[in-house]
C-alpha positions as a LaTeX table, in Angstrom:
\begin{tabular}{lrrr}
\hline
Residue & $x$ (\AA) & $y$ (\AA) & $z$ (\AA) \\
\hline
Met1 & 123.81 & 93.03 & 76.78 \\
Cys2 & 122.68 & 96.36 & 75.99 \\
Asn3 & 125.20 & 98.79 & 73.64 \\
Val4 & 126.37 & 102.06 & 74.98 \\
Ile5 & 124.32 & 104.79 & 73.57 \\
Ser6 & 127.41 & 107.27 & 72.36 \\
Ser7 & 126.18 & 110.41 & 71.33 \\
Pro8 & 122.96 & 111.55 & 73.30 \\
Tyr9 & 123.29 & 113.36 & 76.80 \\
Cys10 & 120.56 & 112.42 & 79.36 \\
Gln11 & 118.01 & 115.34 & 79.65 \\
Leu12 & 118.42 & 115.11 & 83.18 \\
Cys13 & 122.17 & 114.68 & 84.28 \\
Thr14 & 123.51 & 115.90 & 80.21 \\
Lys15 & 125.95 & 113.11 & 81.40 \\
Asn16 & 126.88 & 110.72 & 78.27 \\
Thr17 & 126.05 & 107.23 & 80.00 \\
Leu18 & 122.48 & 106.04 & 78.59 \\
Gln19 & 122.25 & 102.46 & 77.20 \\
Glu20 & 119.05 & 101.46 & 75.21 \\
Phe21 & 116.79 & 99.44 & 77.87 \\
Phe22 & 114.43 & 98.26 & 75.60 \\
Gln23 & 112.48 & 98.89 & 72.05 \\
Asp24 & 108.93 & 98.26 & 70.67 \\
Lys25 & 106.93 & 98.40 & 67.41 \\
Lys26 & 107.32 & 102.39 & 67.67 \\
Arg27 & 109.37 & 103.62 & 69.91 \\
Thr28 & 113.21 & 103.07 & 71.84 \\
Tyr29 & 114.15 & 103.29 & 74.90 \\
Leu30 & 117.14 & 104.63 & 76.68 \\
Gln31 & 118.36 & 104.50 & 80.50 \\
Cys32 & 120.60 & 106.93 & 82.01 \\
Glu33 & 122.91 & 104.84 & 84.05 \\
Thr34 & 123.65 & 107.78 & 86.81 \\
Cys35 & 120.75 & 109.28 & 87.43 \\
Gly36 & 117.73 & 105.68 & 86.10 \\
Ile37 & 115.76 & 108.14 & 83.99 \\
Ile38 & 114.09 & 106.25 & 80.77 \\
Ser39 & 113.30 & 108.55 & 78.39 \\
Val40 & 112.45 & 108.39 & 74.58 \\
Pro41 & 115.41 & 109.98 & 71.73 \\
Val42 & 113.74 & 113.61 & 70.43 \\
Glu43 & 113.13 & 111.72 & 66.60 \\
Tyr44 & 109.73 & 109.96 & 68.63 \\
His45 & 108.68 & 113.28 & 70.13 \\
Leu46 & 105.75 & 114.41 & 68.84 \\
Ser47 & 105.22 & 117.68 & 67.11 \\
Ser48 & 103.36 & 120.76 & 70.24 \\
Thr49 & 100.78 & 120.07 & 67.23 \\
Asp50 & 100.56 & 116.70 & 67.53 \\
Glu51 & 100.45 & 116.71 & 71.19 \\
Lys52 & 97.97 & 118.78 & 72.08 \\
Ala53 & 95.88 & 116.49 & 70.24 \\
Val54 & 96.01 & 114.28 & 72.43 \\
Tyr55 & 95.89 & 116.35 & 75.32 \\
Asp56 & 92.79 & 117.70 & 73.79 \\
Lys57 & 91.03 & 114.50 & 73.86 \\
His58 & 90.90 & 114.70 & 77.72 \\
Gln59 & 87.50 & 115.31 & 79.53 \\
Asn60 & 88.91 & 115.79 & 83.11 \\
Thr61 & 87.06 & 118.88 & 84.90 \\
Pro62 & 86.57 & 119.74 & 88.34 \\
Asp63 & 82.93 & 118.03 & 88.11 \\
Asp64 & 84.62 & 114.43 & 87.75 \\
Pro65 & 84.10 & 111.90 & 90.95 \\
Gly66 & 86.35 & 109.28 & 89.46 \\
Tyr67 & 89.08 & 112.13 & 88.82 \\
Arg68 & 89.07 & 113.81 & 92.05 \\
Arg69 & 89.26 & 110.87 & 93.73 \\
Phe70 & 92.47 & 110.49 & 91.78 \\
Leu71 & 93.83 & 113.63 & 91.89 \\
Ser72 & 93.07 & 113.03 & 95.83 \\
Arg73 & 95.85 & 110.81 & 95.73 \\
Thr74 & 98.60 & 113.76 & 95.96 \\
Phe75 & 96.01 & 116.49 & 97.00 \\
Glu76 & 94.94 & 114.87 & 100.38 \\
Pro77 & 98.76 & 114.45 & 101.81 \\
Leu78 & 99.42 & 117.67 & 100.38 \\
Ile79 & 96.77 & 119.44 & 102.35 \\
Ala80 & 97.96 & 117.94 & 105.28 \\
Arg81 & 101.63 & 119.14 & 104.64 \\
Ile82 & 100.21 & 122.92 & 104.49 \\
Gln83 & 99.99 & 126.02 & 106.36 \\
Asp84 & 96.33 & 127.83 & 105.89 \\
Asn85 & 97.57 & 130.53 & 104.46 \\
Ala86 & 99.77 & 128.66 & 102.32 \\
Ile87 & 100.06 & 129.34 & 98.10 \\
Gly88 & 100.94 & 126.89 & 95.47 \\
Leu89 & 100.61 & 126.65 & 91.55 \\
Asp90 & 98.88 & 123.91 & 89.68 \\
Phe91 & 101.40 & 122.97 & 86.94 \\
Gly92 & 100.14 & 121.60 & 83.22 \\
Cys93 & 96.93 & 122.12 & 85.05 \\
Gly94 & 95.22 & 120.95 & 81.68 \\
Pro95 & 92.02 & 121.95 & 80.04 \\
Gly96 & 90.00 & 121.14 & 83.25 \\
Pro97 & 91.87 & 122.50 & 86.13 \\
Thr98 & 90.52 & 120.99 & 88.82 \\
Ile99 & 93.24 & 120.95 & 92.26 \\
Ser100 & 92.95 & 125.14 & 92.23 \\
Val101 & 89.25 & 124.52 & 92.78 \\
Met102 & 89.79 & 121.26 & 94.88 \\
Ala103 & 92.16 & 124.26 & 97.04 \\
Lys104 & 90.02 & 126.93 & 96.84 \\
Glu105 & 87.07 & 124.88 & 98.19 \\
Arg106 & 89.62 & 124.55 & 101.56 \\
Gly107 & 90.90 & 128.25 & 101.50 \\
Ile108 & 93.80 & 127.39 & 99.58 \\
Thr109 & 94.97 & 129.20 & 97.16 \\
Val110 & 96.22 & 127.46 & 93.47 \\
His111 & 97.32 & 129.06 & 90.40 \\
Asn112 & 97.11 & 127.55 & 86.68 \\
Tyr113 & 99.90 & 126.68 & 84.70 \\
Asp114 & 99.39 & 125.05 & 81.01 \\
Leu115 & 101.64 & 125.46 & 78.52 \\
Tyr116 & 98.84 & 124.89 & 75.86 \\
Tyr117 & 96.05 & 126.08 & 77.85 \\
Phe118 & 96.57 & 128.69 & 81.28 \\
Asn119 & 100.11 & 130.09 & 79.37 \\
Gln120 & 100.77 & 133.28 & 81.65 \\
Pro121 & 104.47 & 132.35 & 81.93 \\
Lys122 & 104.47 & 135.67 & 84.90 \\
Leu123 & 103.48 & 132.87 & 87.21 \\
Leu124 & 106.22 & 130.97 & 86.09 \\
Glu125 & 108.63 & 134.28 & 87.58 \\
Lys126 & 106.54 & 133.94 & 91.57 \\
Gln127 & 107.53 & 131.44 & 94.32 \\
Tyr128 & 105.06 & 129.56 & 95.68 \\
Asn129 & 105.03 & 128.04 & 98.90 \\
Phe130 & 104.00 & 124.44 & 96.85 \\
Val131 & 103.96 & 123.49 & 93.24 \\
Thr132 & 101.93 & 120.40 & 92.14 \\
Met133 & 102.94 & 118.14 & 88.83 \\
Thr134 & 99.91 & 115.40 & 88.12 \\
Glu135 & 101.12 & 113.60 & 85.06 \\
Val136 & 102.89 & 116.27 & 84.44 \\
Ile137 & 106.57 & 114.49 & 84.39 \\
Glu138 & 106.43 & 112.09 & 81.83 \\
His139 & 105.63 & 114.42 & 79.49 \\
Val140 & 108.59 & 116.85 & 79.46 \\
Ala141 & 111.38 & 116.38 & 77.60 \\
Asn142 & 113.91 & 118.58 & 79.56 \\
Pro143 & 113.92 & 117.71 & 82.92 \\
Glu144 & 116.82 & 119.49 & 83.57 \\
Leu145 & 115.53 & 122.90 & 82.96 \\
Leu146 & 112.44 & 122.16 & 84.68 \\
Leu147 & 113.71 & 120.86 & 87.98 \\
Asn148 & 116.21 & 124.03 & 87.87 \\
Gln149 & 113.22 & 126.31 & 87.31 \\
Leu150 & 110.77 & 124.50 & 90.23 \\
Asp151 & 113.74 & 125.19 & 92.33 \\
Leu152 & 113.58 & 128.89 & 91.63 \\
Met153 & 109.97 & 129.02 & 92.03 \\
Leu154 & 109.88 & 127.14 & 95.59 \\
Lys155 & 109.74 & 128.81 & 98.87 \\
Pro156 & 112.16 & 127.77 & 101.23 \\
Glu157 & 110.53 & 124.73 & 102.60 \\
Gly158 & 108.09 & 124.77 & 100.15 \\
Ile159 & 106.88 & 121.17 & 98.63 \\
Leu160 & 107.14 & 119.93 & 94.44 \\
Ala161 & 104.36 & 117.23 & 94.70 \\
Ile162 & 104.87 & 114.39 & 91.56 \\
Met163 & 102.25 & 112.96 & 90.50 \\
Thr164 & 103.64 & 109.68 & 87.48 \\
Lys165 & 103.95 & 106.12 & 87.77 \\
Arg166 & 107.04 & 104.55 & 88.49 \\
Ala167 & 109.55 & 101.96 & 86.71 \\
Ile168 & 110.76 & 99.28 & 88.55 \\
Asp169 & 112.69 & 96.76 & 85.76 \\
Leu170 & 112.89 & 95.45 & 82.40 \\
Gln171 & 110.74 & 93.05 & 82.93 \\
Ala172 & 107.49 & 94.88 & 84.37 \\
Phe173 & 108.80 & 97.73 & 81.48 \\
Lys174 & 107.84 & 95.24 & 77.73 \\
Asn175 & 104.34 & 94.97 & 79.32 \\
Trp176 & 103.47 & 98.54 & 81.16 \\
His177 & 100.64 & 100.22 & 80.06 \\
Tyr178 & 102.24 & 103.47 & 81.04 \\
Lys179 & 104.87 & 103.88 & 78.57 \\
Asn180 & 102.56 & 103.18 & 75.10 \\
Asp181 & 101.21 & 106.99 & 75.45 \\
Pro182 & 102.76 & 108.37 & 72.80 \\
Thr183 & 103.49 & 111.82 & 74.36 \\
His184 & 105.34 & 110.20 & 77.87 \\
Ile185 & 108.53 & 110.33 & 77.23 \\
Cys186 & 110.41 & 110.20 & 80.28 \\
Phe187 & 109.90 & 107.86 & 82.91 \\
Tyr188 & 111.31 & 107.59 & 86.52 \\
Ser189 & 111.76 & 105.44 & 88.35 \\
Leu190 & 112.94 & 105.28 & 92.85 \\
Lys191 & 116.05 & 105.67 & 92.06 \\
Thr192 & 115.41 & 108.20 & 89.67 \\
Phe193 & 113.81 & 110.77 & 91.89 \\
Ala194 & 116.50 & 110.15 & 94.54 \\
Trp195 & 119.36 & 111.10 & 92.17 \\
Ile196 & 117.10 & 114.26 & 91.90 \\
Gly197 & 116.45 & 114.61 & 95.03 \\
His198 & 119.96 & 114.38 & 96.46 \\
Lys199 & 120.83 & 117.21 & 92.98 \\
Phe200 & 118.54 & 119.84 & 94.07 \\
Asn201 & 119.36 & 118.85 & 98.24 \\
Trp202 & 115.69 & 118.74 & 98.74 \\
Arg203 & 114.30 & 115.95 & 100.78 \\
Leu204 & 112.16 & 112.85 & 99.26 \\
Glu205 & 108.96 & 111.68 & 100.49 \\
Val206 & 107.50 & 108.51 & 98.53 \\
Ile207 & 103.22 & 109.25 & 99.52 \\
Asp208 & 101.96 & 106.54 & 97.37 \\
Lys209 & 103.39 & 104.39 & 94.59 \\
Asp210 & 103.17 & 107.23 & 92.44 \\
Val211 & 103.03 & 110.15 & 94.06 \\
Ile212 & 105.98 & 111.69 & 95.69 \\
Phe213 & 106.67 & 115.11 & 97.19 \\
Phe214 & 110.31 & 117.53 & 98.06 \\
Tyr215 & 110.57 & 119.11 & 99.77 \\
Lys216 & 113.01 & 122.45 & 99.68 \\
Lys217 & 115.61 & 122.91 & 102.96 \\
Asn218 & 115.35 & 126.03 & 104.28 \\
Val219 & 119.36 & 126.47 & 104.10 \\
Glu220 & 120.66 & 129.20 & 106.33 \\
Pro221 & 122.69 & 132.20 & 105.13 \\
Cys222 & 125.94 & 131.97 & 106.25 \\
\hline
\end{tabular}
């Protein structure tokens, strides 16, 4: 039986309901009983310098057809659900922004934000019809803070499009290559996404095995 971890609080739901989930030769993984997120304790987090050094090795660009195909599993369903005059933000666009290029080719405006490569904080003070996060949320140490920020950034009926591989169960996790990336520190399951949807009053739609959309509800004034 897993031992209850008494001191840390979940970085998503803030509850003191973390349990040891799994341990390999490199890291320990904790799972929150409340929201289901699996996370890596802070002592295993990379420094910002080391984290960026890993990202610098990525060579994804708009000229790479394979990368475009990969992103299209998020991009194409999204385009089918937005208006022609929609304006979006690619949060965590990386060193070779591609969704903004794909969107421009379809007449859609998408701004690029990335903590390391396109750090323009003013973009985070605006509101958007949609925000994309492709292979980003698993890198975020404080998802509660980020999701609260994204809620403010989404216009009513706005879409938050997330691409990240989903955790299934312990047996699958043991042999899961996704956990071996040292920059991956939070892992999400359908239970976790359902919890997030309930917390923020967002409607959840499962698009693909690693793609989900959240829809911000248009709350009518009293």
